[in-house]
C-alpha positions as CSV (number, residue, x, y, z in Angstrom):
1,M,79.3,113.6,93.1
2,K,76.0,112.4,90.4
3,V,72.7,113.0,92.2
4,A,69.1,112.9,91.2
5,V,66.2,114.5,92.4
6,V,62.9,113.5,92.9
7,G,59.8,115.6,92.5
8,A,61.5,118.2,91.3
9,S,58.8,120.2,90.2
10,G,57.3,121.3,93.6
11,Y,58.7,123.6,96.0
12,A,60.8,122.3,98.2
13,G,62.5,119.9,95.2
14,A,62.6,123.5,93.3
15,E,64.7,124.6,96.1
16,L,67.2,121.5,96.3
17,V,67.3,122.4,92.4
18,E,68.8,125.5,92.6
19,I,71.0,124.9,95.6
20,L,72.2,121.9,94.2
21,T,73.4,124.3,90.3
22,Q,75.4,126.0,92.8
23,H,76.9,122.9,94.7
24,N,80.8,122.4,93.5
25,K,81.3,118.6,94.4
26,I,78.0,118.0,92.1
27,S,79.3,116.6,88.6
28,D,75.7,116.1,87.0
29,F,72.0,116.3,88.5
30,Q,68.9,114.5,87.3
31,V,65.3,115.9,87.7
32,L,62.1,114.0,88.4
33,V,58.7,114.1,88.6
34,S,56.5,110.9,88.9
35,E,54.9,108.8,85.5
36,G,51.9,110.6,84.4
37,S,52.7,114.2,85.9
38,A,51.6,117.3,84.4
39,S,55.1,118.3,84.3
40,S,57.1,115.8,82.8
41,G,58.6,116.8,79.6
42,L,58.3,120.2,80.6
43,L,62.0,122.3,81.2
44,F,62.7,122.8,85.0
45,S,62.8,126.4,83.6
46,D,59.3,126.5,81.9
47,L,58.0,126.0,85.9
48,Y,60.7,128.4,87.5
49,P,61.4,131.1,85.0
50,R,63.8,132.7,87.8
51,M,66.0,129.4,86.9
52,K,66.2,129.9,82.8
53,S,69.5,129.2,81.6
54,V,70.6,128.2,85.3
55,C,68.7,124.8,85.0
56,D,67.0,124.3,81.4
57,K,67.4,120.5,82.3
58,P,64.2,118.7,81.0
59,L,61.7,117.0,84.2
60,Q,61.9,113.1,83.5
61,P,59.2,110.7,84.5
62,F,60.6,108.3,87.2
63,S,60.0,104.9,86.6
64,K,61.8,101.4,87.7
65,N,63.2,101.5,84.3
66,W,64.9,104.9,85.2
67,L,66.5,103.6,87.9
68,D,67.8,100.5,86.4
69,Q,69.5,102.7,83.6
70,N,70.8,105.2,86.2
71,L,72.2,102.9,89.0
72,D,75.5,104.8,88.6
73,L,73.9,107.6,91.0
74,D,75.6,108.6,94.2
75,A,72.6,110.0,96.0
76,V,69.2,110.7,95.4
77,F,66.7,113.3,97.0
78,F,62.5,112.8,97.4
79,A,60.8,115.3,97.4
80,T,57.7,113.9,96.9
81,P,54.5,112.6,98.9
82,H,55.3,110.0,102.1
83,E,53.6,107.4,100.8
84,Y,55.8,107.1,97.3
85,S,59.2,107.7,99.1
86,Q,58.2,104.7,101.2
87,Q,57.7,102.6,98.2
88,W,61.0,103.8,96.4
89,A,63.2,104.1,98.6
90,F,63.8,101.0,99.2
91,E,64.9,100.2,95.2
92,F,67.6,102.5,96.2
93,V,68.7,101.9,99.1
94,N,69.1,98.3,97.6
95,A,71.0,99.6,94.4
96,G,73.7,101.2,97.3
97,I,72.4,104.7,96.4
98,K,72.0,107.0,99.7
99,V,68.4,108.5,99.6
100,F,67.6,111.8,101.1
101,D,64.1,111.9,101.7
102,L,62.2,115.1,102.3
103,S,58.7,113.4,103.2
104,G,57.7,111.8,106.4
105,A,58.3,108.0,105.1
106,F,61.1,107.8,107.3
107,R,60.6,109.9,110.2
108,L,58.6,107.8,113.0
109,S,60.1,104.4,114.3
110,E,57.3,102.7,113.9
111,A,55.3,101.1,110.9
112,S,52.4,100.7,113.6
113,D,51.8,104.7,113.3
114,Y,51.9,105.1,109.9
115,P,48.3,103.9,109.2
116,K,47.1,106.6,112.4
117,Y,49.2,109.2,111.1
118,Y,50.4,109.2,108.1
119,G,47.3,107.4,106.5
120,F,49.3,104.2,105.1
121,E,51.0,101.0,105.6
122,H,54.5,100.9,106.1
123,K,56.0,98.2,104.8
124,H,59.6,98.6,105.6
125,Q,60.2,98.2,109.4
126,D,63.8,97.2,108.2
127,L,64.8,101.0,106.4
128,L,63.0,102.9,109.6
129,N,65.3,100.8,111.9
130,A,68.3,102.3,109.3
131,A,66.9,105.6,109.0
132,I,68.9,108.4,110.3
133,Y,67.0,111.7,111.6
134,G,68.5,114.2,109.2
135,L,68.4,117.2,112.1
136,A,72.2,118.3,111.3
137,E,72.7,120.2,114.5
138,F,72.3,117.4,117.0
139,N,72.9,113.9,115.0
140,G,75.9,115.2,112.5
141,E,77.8,112.0,113.5
142,A,75.1,109.5,112.7
143,I,73.9,111.2,109.5
144,K,78.2,111.1,108.4
145,S,77.6,107.2,107.8
146,A,73.8,107.1,107.2
147,N,72.5,105.3,104.0
148,L,69.1,106.6,104.6
149,V,68.2,110.1,106.2
150,A,64.9,111.0,107.3
151,V,65.2,115.3,106.9
152,P,63.0,116.3,109.6
153,G,59.4,118.6,108.5
154,C,59.8,121.9,109.0
155,Y,57.6,122.5,111.6
156,P,59.7,119.6,114.0
157,T,62.9,121.5,113.0
158,A,62.2,124.9,114.1
159,S,60.4,122.8,117.5
160,L,63.1,121.2,118.2
161,L,65.9,123.4,117.6
162,A,63.6,125.4,120.6
163,L,63.5,122.4,122.5
164,K,66.5,120.2,122.4
165,P,68.7,122.0,123.9
166,I,66.6,122.1,127.0
167,T,65.5,118.3,126.7
168,A,69.0,116.7,125.8
169,N,70.4,118.1,129.4
170,N,67.2,117.1,131.5
171,L,66.0,120.2,132.4
172,Q,62.6,120.1,132.1
173,Q,59.8,119.5,134.9
174,D,59.3,115.7,135.0
175,N,55.9,115.4,133.1
176,G,55.3,118.4,132.5
177,L,53.4,120.4,130.2
178,I,55.0,120.7,126.8
179,V,53.2,123.4,124.4
180,V,54.1,124.2,121.0
181,N,52.5,126.6,118.8
182,G,54.0,127.0,115.4
183,I,52.5,128.9,112.6
184,S,53.6,128.2,108.8
185,G,53.2,130.2,105.6
186,V,51.3,128.6,102.7
187,S,54.2,127.0,100.6
188,G,53.8,124.6,103.2
189,A,51.0,122.7,102.2
190,G,52.7,122.1,98.6
191,R,52.6,123.4,94.9
192,K,48.9,122.2,94.2
193,A,46.1,124.7,94.1
194,S,43.5,124.3,97.1
195,L,41.3,126.7,98.2
196,A,42.0,125.9,101.3
197,T,45.5,127.6,101.2
198,S,44.3,130.2,98.5
199,F,45.1,133.8,100.0
200,N,41.3,135.2,98.8
201,E,39.7,132.7,101.3
202,L,42.6,132.4,103.9
203,S,43.1,134.0,107.4
204,L,45.2,133.1,110.3
205,K,44.1,130.0,112.0
206,A,44.5,126.6,113.5
207,Y,44.6,123.5,112.3
208,N,44.5,119.8,113.0
209,I,44.8,120.8,116.5
210,L,46.0,117.1,119.2
211,Q,45.9,114.7,115.9
212,H,49.0,116.5,113.7
213,R,51.0,114.8,112.1
214,H,54.3,116.1,113.5
215,Q,53.7,115.7,117.4
216,P,54.4,112.3,117.4
217,E,57.6,113.5,115.4
218,I,58.7,116.1,117.9
219,S,58.0,114.1,120.8
220,Q,59.7,111.5,119.5
221,E,63.0,113.3,118.9
222,C,62.9,115.7,122.0
223,G,62.4,112.2,124.6
224,Q,59.0,114.1,126.1
225,Q,55.3,114.3,125.0
226,V,54.5,117.6,123.6
227,I,51.4,119.3,123.0
228,F,52.1,120.8,119.4
229,N,49.2,123.3,117.8
230,P,49.3,124.2,113.7
231,H,48.8,127.0,112.5
232,I,48.7,128.5,109.0
233,A,48.8,132.4,108.0
234,P,48.4,134.3,104.6
235,Y,51.5,134.7,103.4
236,K,53.9,132.6,101.3
237,R,57.1,131.3,103.2
238,G,58.3,131.2,106.6
239,L,57.5,129.2,109.9
240,L,57.5,130.4,113.8
241,S,57.6,128.0,116.3
242,T,57.2,129.1,120.1
243,V,57.4,126.2,122.7
244,T,56.6,126.9,126.5
245,L,57.5,124.8,129.3
246,N,58.2,124.2,133.0
247,L,61.5,123.6,134.1
248,K,62.7,121.9,137.4
249,S,62.6,123.8,140.6
250,D,66.7,124.2,140.5
251,V,67.3,125.1,137.1
252,T,69.0,128.6,136.8
253,A,69.1,131.3,134.0
254,E,72.8,130.4,133.8
255,Q,72.1,126.5,133.2
256,V,69.5,127.8,130.3
257,E,72.1,130.2,128.8
258,Q,75.0,127.3,128.7
259,A,72.7,124.6,127.2
260,F,71.4,126.9,124.0
261,S,75.4,127.9,123.8
262,D,76.7,124.4,124.1
263,A,74.5,123.6,121.3
264,Y,74.8,126.5,119.0
265,S,77.9,127.6,119.8
266,N,79.7,125.8,116.5
267,T,76.4,126.1,114.1
268,P,76.9,128.7,111.2
269,L,73.6,128.1,110.3
270,V,71.8,128.1,114.1
271,R,71.5,131.7,115.6
272,I,71.2,132.8,119.2
273,S,69.1,136.4,118.7
274,N,68.6,139.2,120.5
275,D,65.6,140.0,119.5
276,W,62.7,137.8,119.2
277,P,63.0,136.0,115.9
278,K,60.6,137.5,112.9
279,I,60.1,135.3,109.7
280,D,61.5,138.2,107.6
281,D,64.9,137.5,109.0
282,V,65.2,134.0,107.7
283,S,62.5,134.0,105.0
284,S,64.2,132.7,101.8
285,T,68.2,131.6,103.5
286,P,69.0,128.5,105.0
287,F,69.3,130.0,109.0
288,A,67.1,129.6,112.1
289,N,66.9,132.4,114.7
290,V,66.2,131.1,118.2
291,K,66.0,133.4,121.2
292,W,64.8,132.1,124.7
293,Q,63.8,133.8,127.7
294,F,63.2,131.9,131.3
295,D,61.1,132.9,133.9
296,Q,63.3,131.5,137.2
297,E,60.7,132.2,139.9
298,K,57.9,130.6,138.2
299,H,60.1,128.3,136.7
300,V,58.5,128.9,132.9
301,L,61.0,129.1,130.2
302,V,59.8,130.3,126.3
303,A,62.0,129.3,123.6
304,S,61.3,130.5,119.7
305,C,62.7,129.5,116.4
306,A,62.1,131.5,112.7
307,I,63.2,129.1,109.6
308,D,62.4,129.5,105.9
309,N,60.1,126.6,105.4
310,L,61.5,125.5,102.3
311,L,65.0,125.2,103.1
312,K,65.7,125.1,106.8
313,G,62.5,123.1,107.0
314,A,63.6,121.2,103.7
315,A,65.9,121.5,101.2
316,S,69.1,123.2,102.9
317,Q,68.5,121.5,105.9
318,A,68.8,118.0,103.0
319,I,71.9,119.7,101.6
320,Q,73.4,119.7,105.0
321,C,72.4,115.9,105.8
322,F,74.0,115.4,102.1
323,N,77.1,117.7,103.0
324,L,78.4,115.5,106.2
325,T,77.7,112.0,104.5
326,L,80.7,113.7,101.7
327,G,82.9,114.3,105.3
328,L,82.0,118.6,104.4
329,D,81.1,121.0,107.2
330,S,77.3,120.9,107.0
331,H,76.8,124.4,105.9
332,Y,79.0,123.2,103.2
333,G,77.3,125.7,99.5
334,L,74.8,127.2,101.7
335,L,76.3,130.6,102.8
336,P,78.8,132.9,101.0
337,N,82.2,131.5,100.8
338,S,81.7,128.5,102.6
339,M,82.9,126.0,99.6
340,S,86.5,127.9,99.0
341,N,86.1,128.4,103.4
342,S,86.4,124.6,103.2
343,M,88.7,123.8,101.2
344,T,91.1,126.1,102.7
345,N,90.7,124.5,106.0
346,S,90.7,121.3,104.6
347,M,94.5,122.6,103.1
348,N,95.3,123.7,106.3
349,K,95.1,120.7,108.0
350,G,97.0,118.8,105.2
351,D,93.8,116.9,103.6
352,A,94.0,118.3,100.0
């Protein structure tokens, strides 16, 4: 497979590059930045010295001319601003190149929502109709045949992993209040320096209450309206979402346990925790840790999920989706020995 990462200089793009260097189904990949980027022409390892001698590829400026010269690509990953992704994804899809977009450009189903939540007019309702939402643990079958995958946001990933086992089984109270509280480290704000995310200036705080762009994404994908309260905290990476909602009066703890067991019994990257999830337990890993507690007398469920915002909330989830389109296990190349184990399983099935 030949792939490219557009936006490789950012935090999520850099995580993608690091994963791709270890993925044995990739024969070649290229790293790109937007035209005019200050990083253009630098080596990837100049920006990320930990990758010295691992990925010393030059960061090339992306343009239509570059695309015309690289139509033999199998897939492209966009780790770019939302409007940039919606502008260029169209060109790649038309060229028959699979697109895995880490921005929000194709997460919402209606173009009319984009001016309000993302600040631009979306020009490709046809691509919104064709895009598959890349929550790998729930949409795996649809992702397998997708030409355009909208990789979920980091907050929605953690929130939906905590919430969807309930809403998928219709255990929630009809028209009940669903509140999602999320806390993210500063890397979620991107690599560009900002006073608002400076460690010297930042304290734990809520922001964009009742107007955050991830609220409609979470509501859309769980099929219920939610209230989403995002917070930012002075640490580098990691994210925690906690969901509180009322369940129907006849729902039992056994039903709740069954719902989470059915959802995650065969998902190596989502782990049901005995203790309440900690960010330290998932930081710099592709895992999601989930725990729930149900007060049957009050019909109240609280479920919490911790992820690394740059991995399970972005880059490693994009790789999960990429793997599924290749007919591989979604966790292929993301866990120790997962590549050799997957090949062994294929041989046992007579597929090799």
